[in-house]
TIRO-2110 file (N, C-alpha, C; in Angstrom, 1 decimal):
// TIRO-2110
104.1, 120.2, 81.6, N, 1, A
104.5, 119.8, 83.0, CA, 1, A
103.3, 120.0, 83.9, C, 1, A
103.1, 119.0, 84.7, N, 2, A
102.0, 119.1, 85.8, CA, 2, A
102.8, 119.4, 87.2, C, 2, A
101.9, 120.3, 88.0, N, 3, A
102.4, 120.6, 89.1, CA, 3, A
101.2, 120.2, 90.3, C, 3, A
101.5, 119.4, 91.5, N, 4, A
100.7, 119.1, 92.5, CA, 4, A
100.4, 120.1, 93.5, C, 4, A
99.3, 120.5, 93.8, N, 5, A
99.0, 121.6, 94.6, CA, 5, A
99.3, 121.0, 96.0, C, 5, A
100.1, 121.9, 96.8, N, 6, A
100.5, 121.4, 98.2, CA, 6, A
99.6, 122.1, 99.2, C, 6, A
99.1, 121.2, 100.3, N, 7, A
98.4, 121.7, 101.4, CA, 7, A
98.8, 120.7, 102.6, C, 7, A
98.4, 121.3, 103.5, N, 8, A
98.9, 120.5, 104.8, CA, 8, A
97.7, 120.9, 105.7, C, 8, A
97.2, 119.7, 106.4, N, 9, A
96.4, 120.1, 107.6, CA, 9, A
96.9, 119.5, 108.9, C, 9, A
97.1, 120.0, 110.0, N, 10, A
97.4, 119.7, 111.2, CA, 10, A
96.1, 119.4, 112.2, C, 10, A
96.0, 118.0, 112.8, N, 11, A
94.8, 117.9, 113.8, CA, 11, A
95.6, 117.7, 114.9, C, 11, A
95.1, 118.2, 115.7, N, 12, A
95.7, 117.8, 117.3, CA, 12, A
94.3, 117.3, 117.9, C, 12, A
94.8, 116.0, 118.3, N, 13, A
93.7, 115.2, 119.3, CA, 13, A
94.2, 115.4, 120.9, C, 13, A
93.2, 116.0, 121.6, N, 14, A
93.6, 116.2, 122.9, CA, 14, A
93.0, 115.1, 123.9, C, 14, A
93.4, 115.4, 125.2, N, 15, A
92.9, 114.3, 126.3, CA, 15, A
91.6, 114.6, 126.6, C, 15, A
90.9, 115.8, 126.5, N, 16, A
89.5, 115.9, 126.5, CA, 16, A
88.5, 115.3, 125.5, C, 16, A
89.3, 114.8, 124.5, N, 17, A
88.5, 114.1, 123.4, CA, 17, A
88.1, 115.2, 122.3, C, 17, A
88.5, 116.2, 122.3, N, 18, A
88.5, 117.4, 121.3, CA, 18, A
89.4, 117.2, 120.0, C, 18, A
89.3, 117.7, 119.1, N, 19, A
90.2, 117.7, 117.9, CA, 19, A
90.2, 119.2, 117.4, C, 19, A
91.1, 119.7, 117.2, N, 20, A
91.6, 121.1, 116.6, CA, 20, A
92.4, 120.9, 115.3, C, 20, A
92.0, 121.6, 114.3, N, 21, A
92.6, 121.5, 112.9, CA, 21, A
93.3, 122.8, 112.7, C, 21, A
94.3, 123.0, 112.0, N, 22, A
95.1, 123.9, 111.4, CA, 22, A
95.5, 123.7, 109.9, C, 22, A
95.6, 124.9, 109.3, N, 23, A
95.8, 124.6, 107.7, CA, 23, A
97.0, 125.3, 107.2, C, 23, A
97.8, 125.0, 106.2, N, 24, A
99.0, 125.5, 105.6, CA, 24, A
98.8, 125.1, 104.2, C, 24, A
99.2, 126.1, 103.1, N, 25, A
99.2, 125.7, 101.7, CA, 25, A
100.4, 126.3, 101.1, C, 25, A
101.4, 127.3, 102.0, N, 26, A
102.5, 127.7, 101.4, CA, 26, A
103.9, 126.7, 101.5, C, 26, A
104.4, 126.5, 100.5, N, 27, A
105.4, 125.3, 100.4, CA, 27, A
106.5, 125.6, 101.4, C, 27, A
107.0, 127.0, 101.6, N, 28, A
108.0, 127.2, 102.4, CA, 28, A
107.5, 127.0, 103.8, C, 28, A
106.5, 127.4, 104.4, N, 29, A
105.9, 127.4, 105.5, CA, 29, A
105.6, 125.6, 106.1, C, 29, A
105.2, 124.8, 104.8, N, 30, A
105.0, 123.4, 105.1, CA, 30, A
106.3, 122.9, 105.3, C, 30, A
107.4, 123.3, 104.7, N, 31, A
108.9, 122.9, 104.9, CA, 31, A
109.1, 123.0, 106.4, C, 31, A
108.8, 124.3, 107.0, N, 32, A
109.4, 124.6, 108.4, CA, 32, A
108.4, 123.8, 109.3, C, 32, A
107.1, 123.6, 109.1, N, 33, A
106.4, 122.9, 110.0, CA, 33, A
106.8, 121.3, 110.2, C, 33, A
107.4, 120.9, 109.0, N, 34, A
107.9, 119.4, 109.0, CA, 34, A
109.1, 119.5, 109.9, C, 34, A
110.1, 120.5, 109.6, N, 35, A
111.4, 120.4, 110.1, CA, 35, A
111.0, 120.6, 111.8, C, 35, A
110.0, 121.3, 112.2, N, 36, A
109.8, 121.4, 113.6, CA, 36, A
109.1, 120.2, 114.2, C, 36, A
108.2, 119.6, 113.5, N, 37, A
107.4, 118.4, 114.0, CA, 37, A
108.1, 117.1, 114.2, C, 37, A
109.2, 116.9, 113.2, N, 38, A
110.0, 115.6, 113.4, CA, 38, A
111.0, 115.6, 114.4, C, 38, A
111.1, 116.7, 115.2, N, 39, A
112.1, 116.6, 116.5, CA, 39, A
111.7, 115.7, 117.4, C, 39, A
112.5, 114.7, 117.8, N, 40, A
112.0, 113.5, 118.6, CA, 40, A
111.4, 114.2, 120.3, C, 40, A
111.7, 115.4, 120.3, N, 41, A
111.4, 116.0, 121.8, CA, 41, A
110.1, 116.6, 121.6, C, 41, A
109.3, 116.4, 120.6, N, 42, A
108.2, 117.3, 120.3, CA, 42, A
107.2, 117.6, 121.6, C, 42, A
106.8, 116.5, 122.3, N, 43, A
106.0, 116.7, 123.3, CA, 43, A
106.7, 117.1, 124.8, C, 43, A
107.9, 117.3, 124.6, N, 44, A
108.8, 117.8, 126.0, CA, 44, A
108.7, 119.2, 126.2, C, 44, A
108.2, 119.9, 125.3, N, 45, A
108.3, 121.4, 125.3, CA, 45, A
107.0, 121.8, 126.0, C, 45, A
106.9, 122.8, 126.8, N, 46, A
105.6, 123.2, 127.7, CA, 46, A
104.5, 123.3, 126.8, C, 46, A
104.6, 124.0, 125.4, N, 47, A
103.6, 124.3, 124.6, CA, 47, A
103.9, 124.0, 123.4, C, 47, A
102.8, 123.6, 122.5, N, 48, A
102.9, 123.6, 120.9, CA, 48, A
102.4, 124.8, 120.5, C, 48, A
103.2, 125.6, 119.8, N, 49, A
102.9, 126.9, 119.3, CA, 49, A
102.5, 126.9, 117.7, C, 49, A
101.2, 127.3, 117.4, N, 50, A
101.0, 127.5, 116.0, CA, 50, A
100.4, 128.9, 115.6, C, 50, A
101.3, 129.3, 114.7, N, 51, A
101.0, 130.8, 114.4, CA, 51, A
100.9, 131.2, 113.0, C, 51, A
100.0, 132.4, 112.9, N, 52, A
99.8, 132.9, 111.4, CA, 52, A
99.9, 134.4, 111.5, C, 52, A
99.4, 135.1, 110.4, N, 53, A
99.3, 136.6, 110.6, CA, 53, A
98.2, 136.9, 111.3, C, 53, A
97.3, 136.0, 111.4, N, 54, A
96.0, 136.5, 112.0, CA, 54, A
95.8, 136.1, 113.7, C, 54, A
96.4, 135.0, 114.0, N, 55, A
96.5, 134.5, 115.4, CA, 55, A
97.8, 133.6, 115.8, C, 55, A
97.6, 133.6, 117.2, N, 56, A
98.8, 132.5, 117.7, CA, 56, A
98.0, 131.6, 118.7, C, 56, A
98.2, 130.2, 118.6, N, 57, A
97.5, 129.3, 119.5, CA, 57, A
98.8, 128.7, 120.1, C, 57, A
98.4, 128.5, 121.4, N, 58, A
99.4, 127.7, 122.6, CA, 58, A
98.5, 126.7, 123.0, C, 58, A
99.0, 125.4, 122.8, N, 59, A
98.3, 124.2, 123.2, CA, 59, A
99.3, 123.4, 124.2, C, 59, A
99.1, 123.3, 125.5, N, 60, A
99.8, 122.6, 126.4, CA, 60, A
100.3, 121.3, 126.2, C, 60, A
101.4, 121.1, 125.8, N, 61, A
102.0, 119.7, 125.3, CA, 61, A
101.3, 118.5, 126.3, C, 61, A
101.1, 118.7, 127.7, N, 62, A
100.7, 117.7, 128.6, CA, 62, A
99.3, 117.2, 128.2, C, 62, A
98.5, 118.0, 127.4, N, 63, A
97.2, 117.6, 127.0, CA, 63, A
97.0, 117.2, 125.7, C, 63, A
98.0, 117.0, 125.0, N, 64, A
97.9, 116.3, 123.5, CA, 64, A
98.1, 115.1, 123.5, C, 64, A
97.1, 114.2, 123.0, N, 65, A
97.3, 112.9, 123.0, CA, 65, A
98.1, 112.4, 121.8, C, 65, A
97.8, 113.1, 120.3, N, 66, A
98.4, 112.8, 119.1, CA, 66, A
98.3, 114.1, 118.3, C, 66, A
99.2, 113.9, 117.4, N, 67, A
99.1, 115.0, 116.2, CA, 67, A
99.1, 114.3, 114.9, C, 67, A
98.2, 114.7, 114.2, N, 68, A
98.3, 113.9, 112.7, CA, 68, A
98.3, 115.1, 111.7, C, 68, A
99.3, 114.7, 110.7, N, 69, A
99.7, 115.8, 109.8, CA, 69, A
99.5, 115.2, 108.4, C, 69, A
98.2, 115.5, 107.9, N, 70, A
97.6, 115.1, 106.7, CA, 70, A
98.3, 115.9, 105.4, C, 70, A
98.8, 115.3, 104.4, N, 71, A
99.3, 116.0, 103.3, CA, 71, A
99.6, 115.0, 102.2, C, 71, A
99.4, 115.3, 100.9, N, 72, A
99.7, 114.2, 99.8, CA, 72, A
101.2, 114.2, 99.5, C, 72, A
102.0, 115.0, 100.2, N, 73, A
103.5, 115.0, 100.3, CA, 73, A
104.0, 113.9, 100.6, C, 73, A
105.1, 113.2, 100.2, N, 74, A
105.7, 112.0, 100.7, CA, 74, A
106.8, 112.5, 101.8, C, 74, A
106.4, 112.0, 102.9, N, 75, A
107.4, 112.6, 103.9, CA, 75, A
108.0, 111.4, 104.6, C, 75, A
109.4, 111.5, 104.5, N, 76, A
110.3, 110.6, 105.3, CA, 76, A
110.0, 111.0, 106.9, C, 76, A
110.2, 109.8, 107.5, N, 77, A
110.0, 110.0, 109.2, CA, 77, A
111.0, 109.1, 109.7, C, 77, A
111.8, 109.8, 110.6, N, 78, A
112.9, 109.2, 111.4, CA, 78, A
112.1, 108.2, 112.6, C, 78, A
112.7, 107.0, 112.6, N, 79, A
112.1, 106.1, 113.4, CA, 79, A
113.2, 105.8, 114.6, C, 79, A
112.6, 105.1, 115.5, N, 80, A
113.6, 104.7, 116.5, CA, 80, A
114.4, 103.6, 116.2, C, 80, A
115.6, 103.3, 116.6, N, 81, A
116.4, 102.3, 116.4, CA, 81, A
115.6, 100.8, 116.4, C, 81, A
115.9, 100.2, 115.4, N, 82, A
115.3, 98.8, 115.2, CA, 82, A
114.0, 98.8, 114.6, C, 82, A
113.4, 100.0, 114.2, N, 83, A
112.1, 100.2, 113.8, CA, 83, A
112.3, 100.4, 112.0, C, 83, A
111.7, 99.5, 111.3, N, 84, A
111.8, 99.5, 109.9, CA, 84, A
110.7, 100.5, 109.2, C, 84, A
109.3, 100.2, 109.7, N, 85, A
108.2, 101.1, 109.4, CA, 85, A
107.1, 100.9, 110.4, C, 85, A
106.3, 102.0, 110.6, N, 86, A
105.2, 101.9, 111.3, CA, 86, A
103.9, 102.7, 110.7, C, 86, A
103.1, 102.0, 110.2, N, 87, A
102.0, 102.9, 109.5, CA, 87, A
100.5, 102.5, 109.9, C, 87, A
99.7, 103.4, 110.0, N, 88, A
98.2, 103.2, 110.1, CA, 88, A
97.7, 102.3, 109.4, C, 88, A
96.9, 101.3, 109.9, N, 89, A
96.1, 100.5, 109.1, CA, 89, A
94.4, 100.6, 109.3, C, 89, A
93.7, 100.3, 108.4, N, 90, A
92.4, 100.4, 108.5, CA, 90, A
91.9, 99.1, 109.5, C, 90, A
90.8, 99.4, 110.1, N, 91, A
90.3, 98.2, 111.1, CA, 91, A
90.2, 96.8, 110.5, C, 91, A
89.9, 96.8, 109.2, N, 92, A
89.7, 95.6, 108.3, CA, 92, A
91.0, 94.9, 108.2, C, 92, A
92.0, 95.7, 107.7, N, 93, A
93.4, 95.1, 107.3, CA, 93, A
94.0, 94.9, 108.8, C, 93, A
93.7, 95.4, 110.0, N, 94, A
94.3, 95.2, 111.3, CA, 94, A
93.6, 93.9, 111.7, C, 94, A
92.5, 93.5, 111.6, N, 95, A
91.9, 92.3, 111.9, CA, 95, A
92.2, 91.3, 111.2, C, 95, A
92.5, 91.4, 109.9, N, 96, A
92.8, 90.4, 109.0, CA, 96, A
94.3, 89.9, 109.3, C, 96, A
95.0, 91.0, 109.6, N, 97, A
96.6, 90.9, 109.8, CA, 97, A
96.9, 90.1, 111.0, C, 97, A
96.1, 90.5, 111.9, N, 98, A
96.1, 89.8, 113.4, CA, 98, A
95.7, 88.3, 113.3, C, 98, A
94.6, 87.9, 112.4, N, 99, A
94.2, 86.7, 112.3, CA, 99, A
95.1, 85.9, 111.5, C, 99, A
95.9, 86.6, 110.6, N, 100, A
96.8, 85.7, 109.8, CA, 100, A
97.9, 85.4, 110.6, C, 100, A
98.5, 86.2, 111.3, N, 101, A
99.6, 86.1, 112.4, CA, 101, A
99.0, 84.9, 113.4, C, 101, A
97.9, 84.9, 113.8, N, 102, A
97.4, 84.0, 114.8, CA, 102, A
97.5, 82.6, 114.3, C, 102, A
97.3, 82.5, 112.8, N, 103, A
97.2, 81.1, 112.2, CA, 103, A
98.6, 80.6, 111.8, C, 103, A
99.5, 81.7, 111.6, N, 104, A
101.0, 81.3, 111.3, CA, 104, A
101.8, 81.2, 112.4, C, 104, A
101.3, 81.7, 113.5, N, 105, A
102.3, 82.0, 114.7, CA, 105, A
102.9, 80.8, 115.3, C, 105, A
102.2, 79.6, 115.1, N, 106, A
102.8, 78.2, 115.5, CA, 106, A
104.2, 78.2, 114.9, C, 106, A
104.3, 78.5, 113.6, N, 107, A
105.4, 78.0, 112.7, CA, 107, A
106.6, 78.9, 113.3, C, 107, A
106.5, 79.9, 114.1, N, 108, A
107.4, 80.7, 114.4, CA, 108, A
108.2, 80.7, 115.7, C, 108, A
107.6, 79.6, 116.3, N, 109, A
108.0, 79.3, 117.7, CA, 109, A
109.5, 78.9, 117.8, C, 109, A
109.9, 78.3, 116.9, N, 110, A
111.3, 77.6, 117.1, CA, 110, A
112.4, 78.4, 116.6, C, 110, A
112.1, 79.8, 116.5, N, 111, A
113.0, 80.7, 115.7, CA, 111, A
114.4, 81.0, 116.7, C, 111, A
115.6, 81.2, 116.3, N, 112, A
116.7, 81.4, 117.0, CA, 112, A
116.9, 82.8, 117.5, C, 112, A
117.8, 83.2, 118.4, N, 113, A
117.9, 84.5, 118.9, CA, 113, A
118.5, 85.4, 118.1, C, 113, A
118.8, 85.0, 117.0, N, 114, A
119.4, 86.1, 115.9, CA, 114, A
118.5, 87.2, 115.5, C, 114, A
119.1, 88.3, 115.2, N, 115, A
118.2, 89.4, 114.7, CA, 115, A
117.3, 89.0, 113.5, C, 115, A
116.1, 89.4, 113.5, N, 116, A
115.1, 88.9, 112.3, CA, 116, A
114.2, 90.2, 112.4, C, 116, A
113.8, 90.3, 111.2, N, 117, A
112.6, 91.2, 110.9, CA, 117, A
111.1, 90.5, 111.3, C, 117, A
110.5, 91.3, 112.0, N, 118, A
109.1, 90.7, 112.4, CA, 118, A
108.3, 91.8, 112.2, C, 118, A
106.7, 91.4, 112.1, N, 119, A
105.8, 92.2, 111.9, CA, 119, A
104.9, 92.0, 113.1, C, 119, A
104.6, 93.1, 113.7, N, 120, A
103.5, 93.2, 114.7, CA, 120, A
102.4, 94.1, 114.3, C, 120, A
101.1, 93.9, 115.0, N, 121, A
100.0, 94.8, 114.9, CA, 121, A
99.9, 95.4, 116.3, C, 121, A
99.7, 96.8, 116.3, N, 122, A
99.6, 97.4, 117.6, CA, 122, A
98.3, 98.1, 117.6, C, 122, A
97.6, 98.1, 118.8, N, 123, A
96.4, 98.9, 118.8, CA, 123, A
96.4, 100.0, 120.2, C, 123, A
96.7, 101.2, 119.9, N, 124, A
96.9, 102.2, 121.0, CA, 124, A
95.8, 103.0, 121.3, C, 124, A
95.3, 103.0, 122.6, N, 125, A
94.4, 103.7, 123.2, CA, 125, A
95.0, 104.8, 123.9, C, 125, A
94.6, 106.1, 123.9, N, 126, A
95.1, 107.2, 124.7, CA, 126, A
94.0, 107.8, 125.8, C, 126, A
94.2, 108.7, 126.4, N, 127, A
93.5, 109.0, 127.7, CA, 127, A
92.3, 109.8, 127.2, C, 127, A
92.6, 110.4, 126.0, N, 128, A
91.4, 111.1, 125.3, CA, 128, A
90.5, 110.3, 124.7, C, 128, A
90.4, 109.0, 124.9, N, 129, A
89.5, 107.9, 124.1, CA, 129, A
89.9, 107.8, 122.8, C, 129, A
91.0, 108.2, 122.3, N, 130, A
91.2, 108.1, 121.0, CA, 130, A
92.1, 106.7, 120.8, C, 130, A
91.8, 106.1, 119.4, N, 131, A
92.4, 104.8, 119.3, CA, 131, A
93.0, 104.7, 117.9, C, 131, A
93.9, 104.3, 117.7, N, 132, A
94.6, 103.9, 116.4, CA, 132, A
95.3, 102.7, 116.3, C, 132, A
95.3, 102.1, 115.1, N, 133, A
95.6, 100.7, 114.8, CA, 133, A
96.9, 100.9, 113.8, C, 133, A
98.0, 100.2, 114.3, N, 134, A
99.2, 100.4, 113.4, CA, 134, A
99.7, 99.1, 113.1, C, 134, A
100.5, 98.9, 111.9, N, 135, A
101.2, 97.8, 111.6, CA, 135, A
102.7, 98.4, 111.6, C, 135, A
103.6, 97.5, 112.6, N, 136, A
105.0, 97.8, 112.9, CA, 136, A
105.9, 96.8, 112.3, C, 136, A
106.9, 97.1, 111.6, N, 137, A
107.8, 96.3, 111.2, CA, 137, A
109.3, 96.5, 111.7, C, 137, A
109.7, 95.6, 112.5, N, 138, A
111.0, 95.9, 113.3, CA, 138, A
112.1, 94.8, 113.0, C, 138, A
113.4, 95.1, 113.2, N, 139, A
114.4, 94.1, 113.5, CA, 139, A
115.0, 94.3, 114.8, C, 139, A
114.7, 93.1, 115.7, N, 140, A
115.3, 92.8, 116.7, CA, 140, A
115.9, 91.5, 117.1, C, 140, A
116.6, 91.4, 118.1, N, 141, A
116.9, 90.1, 118.6, CA, 141, A
115.8, 89.3, 119.1, C, 141, A
115.7, 88.2, 118.9, N, 142, A
114.4, 87.5, 119.1, CA, 142, A
114.5, 86.8, 120.7, C, 142, A
115.1, 87.6, 121.5, N, 143, A
115.1, 86.8, 122.8, CA, 143, A
113.8, 87.4, 123.5, C, 143, A
113.5, 86.6, 124.6, N, 144, A
112.3, 87.0, 125.4, CA, 144, A
112.4, 88.5, 125.9, C, 144, A
113.6, 88.8, 126.5, N, 145, A
113.9, 90.2, 127.2, CA, 145, A
113.8, 91.1, 126.0, C, 145, A
114.3, 90.9, 124.7, N, 146, A
114.1, 92.0, 123.8, CA, 146, A
112.7, 92.3, 123.4, C, 146, A
111.8, 91.1, 123.5, N, 147, A
110.4, 91.4, 123.0, CA, 147, A
109.7, 92.1, 124.1, C, 147, A
110.1, 91.7, 125.4, N, 148, A
109.4, 92.7, 126.6, CA, 148, A
110.0, 94.0, 126.5, C, 148, A
111.1, 94.3, 126.0, N, 149, A
111.7, 95.6, 125.8, CA, 149, A
110.8, 96.3, 124.7, C, 149, A
110.6, 95.6, 123.5, N, 150, A
109.8, 96.1, 122.5, CA, 150, A
108.4, 96.9, 123.0, C, 150, A
107.7, 96.1, 123.9, N, 151, A
106.4, 96.6, 124.4, CA, 151, A
106.7, 97.9, 125.2, C, 151, A
107.7, 97.8, 126.3, N, 152, A
107.9, 98.9, 127.1, CA, 152, A
108.5, 100.1, 126.3, C, 152, A
109.1, 100.0, 125.2, N, 153, A
109.3, 101.1, 124.3, CA, 153, A
108.2, 102.2, 124.2, C, 153, A
107.1, 101.7, 123.9, N, 154, A
106.0, 102.4, 123.6, CA, 154, A
105.9, 103.4, 124.6, C, 154, A
106.0, 103.1, 126.0, N, 155, A
105.8, 104.2, 126.9, CA, 155, A
107.1, 105.0, 127.3, C, 155, A
108.5, 104.2, 126.8, N, 156, A
109.4, 105.1, 127.2, CA, 156, A
110.2, 106.0, 126.1, C, 156, A
109.7, 106.0, 124.9, N, 157, A
110.0, 106.9, 123.8, CA, 157, A
109.5, 108.2, 124.1, C, 157, A
110.2, 109.3, 123.5, N, 158, A
109.9, 110.6, 123.7, CA, 158, A
108.5, 111.0, 122.9, C, 158, A
108.5, 110.2, 121.7, N, 159, A
107.4, 110.4, 120.6, CA, 159, A
107.1, 109.1, 120.1, C, 159, A
106.0, 108.6, 119.6, N, 160, A
105.8, 107.6, 118.7, CA, 160, A
105.5, 108.1, 117.3, C, 160, A
106.6, 108.0, 116.3, N, 161, A
106.1, 108.5, 115.1, CA, 161, A
105.4, 107.5, 114.3, C, 161, A
104.6, 107.8, 113.2, N, 162, A
103.9, 106.7, 112.1, CA, 162, A
103.5, 107.6, 111.0, C, 162, A
103.5, 106.8, 109.8, N, 163, A
102.7, 107.1, 108.6, CA, 163, A
101.3, 106.9, 108.7, C, 163, A
100.6, 108.0, 108.1, N, 164, A
99.1, 107.7, 108.1, CA, 164, A
98.8, 107.1, 106.6, C, 164, A
98.0, 106.2, 106.8, N, 165, A
97.4, 105.3, 105.7, CA, 165, A
97.0, 106.1, 104.5, C, 165, A
96.4, 107.3, 104.7, N, 166, A
95.9, 108.1, 103.9, CA, 166, A
96.9, 109.2, 103.3, C, 166, A
98.0, 109.2, 103.9, N, 167, A
99.1, 110.2, 103.4, CA, 167, A
99.3, 111.2, 104.5, C, 167, A
100.7, 111.4, 104.8, N, 168, A
101.1, 112.1, 105.8, CA, 168, A
101.8, 111.3, 107.0, C, 168, A
101.9, 112.1, 108.2, N, 169, A
102.5, 111.3, 109.4, CA, 169, A
101.8, 111.8, 110.6, C, 169, A
102.0, 111.0, 111.6, N, 170, A
101.4, 111.3, 112.9, CA, 170, A
102.3, 111.0, 114.0, C, 170, A
102.2, 111.5, 115.1, N, 171, A
103.0, 111.6, 116.4, CA, 171, A
102.0, 111.2, 117.5, C, 171, A
102.2, 110.3, 118.3, N, 172, A
101.7, 110.0, 119.8, CA, 172, A
102.3, 110.3, 120.7, C, 172, A
101.8, 111.1, 121.7, N, 173, A
102.5, 111.3, 123.0, CA, 173, A
102.4, 110.2, 124.0, C, 173, A
103.4, 109.5, 124.3, N, 174, A
103.4, 108.3, 125.1, CA, 174, A
103.0, 108.7, 126.5, C, 174, A
103.1, 109.8, 126.9, N, 175, A
102.6, 110.1, 128.1, CA, 175, A
101.1, 109.8, 128.3, C, 175, A
100.5, 109.9, 127.2, N, 176, A
99.0, 109.9, 127.2, CA, 176, A
98.5, 108.7, 126.7, C, 176, A
99.2, 107.5, 126.8, N, 177, A
98.6, 106.3, 126.4, CA, 177, A
98.1, 105.8, 127.6, C, 177, A
96.9, 105.0, 127.3, N, 178, A
96.1, 104.5, 128.5, CA, 178, A
96.3, 102.8, 128.2, C, 178, A
96.4, 102.5, 126.9, N, 179, A
96.6, 100.8, 126.8, CA, 179, A
97.3, 100.7, 125.5, C, 179, A
98.3, 99.7, 125.5, N, 180, A
99.0, 99.2, 124.1, CA, 180, A
98.6, 97.7, 124.1, C, 180, A
98.1, 97.2, 122.9, N, 181, A
97.9, 95.7, 122.9, CA, 181, A
98.7, 95.5, 121.4, C, 181, A
99.4, 94.5, 121.7, N, 182, A
100.3, 94.0, 120.4, CA, 182, A
100.1, 92.5, 120.2, C, 182, A
99.8, 92.3, 118.9, N, 183, A
99.5, 90.9, 118.3, CA, 183, A
100.7, 90.9, 117.1, C, 183, A
101.1, 89.5, 117.1, N, 184, A
100.9, 88.5, 118.2, CA, 184, A
101.4, 88.6, 119.6, C, 184, A
101.0, 87.7, 120.4, N, 185, A
101.6, 87.8, 121.8, CA, 185, A
103.0, 87.3, 121.6, C, 185, A
104.0, 88.1, 122.7, N, 186, A
105.3, 87.5, 122.7, CA, 186, A
105.5, 86.3, 123.6, C, 186, A
106.4, 85.3, 122.9, N, 187, A
106.6, 84.2, 123.7, CA, 187, A
107.3, 84.6, 125.0, C, 187, A
107.0, 83.9, 125.9, N, 188, A
107.6, 84.3, 127.3, CA, 188, A
107.3, 85.3, 128.2, C, 188, A
106.4, 86.2, 127.6, N, 189, A
105.8, 87.4, 128.3, CA, 189, A
105.0, 86.9, 129.2, C, 189, A
103.9, 85.9, 128.8, N, 190, A
102.8, 85.4, 129.7, CA, 190, A
103.1, 85.2, 131.0, C, 190, A
104.8, 84.6, 131.3, N, 191, A
104.9, 84.2, 132.5, CA, 191, A
104.9, 85.3, 133.6, C, 191, A
104.9, 86.5, 133.2, N, 192, A
105.1, 87.6, 134.1, CA, 192, A
104.1, 88.5, 134.1, C, 192, A
103.0, 88.0, 133.4, N, 193, A
101.6, 88.9, 133.1, CA, 193, A
100.3, 88.0, 133.7, C, 193, A
99.4, 88.9, 133.8, N, 194, A
98.1, 88.2, 134.4, CA, 194, A
97.7, 87.4, 133.3, C, 194, A
97.5, 86.1, 133.6, N, 195, A
96.8, 85.2, 132.0, CA, 195, A
95.4, 85.6, 131.8, C, 195, A
95.1, 86.5, 131.0, N, 196, A
93.9, 86.8, 130.6, CA, 196, A
93.8, 87.0, 129.2, C, 196, A
92.7, 86.9, 128.3, N, 197, A
92.6, 87.4, 127.0, CA, 197, A
92.0, 88.6, 126.9, C, 197, A
92.4, 89.5, 126.0, N, 198, A
91.8, 90.9, 125.8, CA, 198, A
90.1, 90.4, 125.3, C, 198, A
89.4, 91.0, 126.0, N, 199, A
87.7, 91.1, 125.5, CA, 199, A
87.3, 92.0, 124.9, C, 199, A
87.3, 93.2, 125.5, N, 200, A
86.9, 94.4, 124.9, CA, 200, A
87.3, 95.7, 125.8, C, 200, A
87.2, 96.8, 125.2, N, 201, A
87.5, 98.1, 125.9, CA, 201, A
86.4, 99.1, 125.7, C, 201, A
85.6, 99.4, 126.9, N, 202, A
84.3, 100.2, 127.0, CA, 202, A
84.7, 101.7, 127.3, C, 202, A
END
């Protein structure tokens, strides 16, 4: 019988551009970490506290852009209603997925207003200049209003959870988002937006 060595690294990415890391290899402690982190109000507490027998660290939640929990353990992730999966993707996969959707987008214009499964590619920038690319699968009513709400949800959720491509889970603080770009564009949104193509972020 073989056993897998358990370990977990917590990386906290802050609004000042710094990253702070914490480590744990005890199975019981890892279970406790996971139970505490998956709470939907993760960023509404004044501080995120991390403690060991040697030290205690307190990080103000208002300064945290995102938390990444890297581990080989398969971790289930509670998702907002209508979300089927959201996972980090590498830059190459992100751009190839966006290009594929742009090519096939014309075929989806005539869809009915019934609930449907859709795939979007989302690029999120935070105030600390952190950037992450995500693939989001959802089930929503395909009306213009529902598609607009899908974009607004990124700012209104208490936390944005996602799976890490390399293993583990992540959490974005919506209050620290500086830009969300979603591909493909939602039909009907352009009528209420400034008509301009995304060029670059410097």
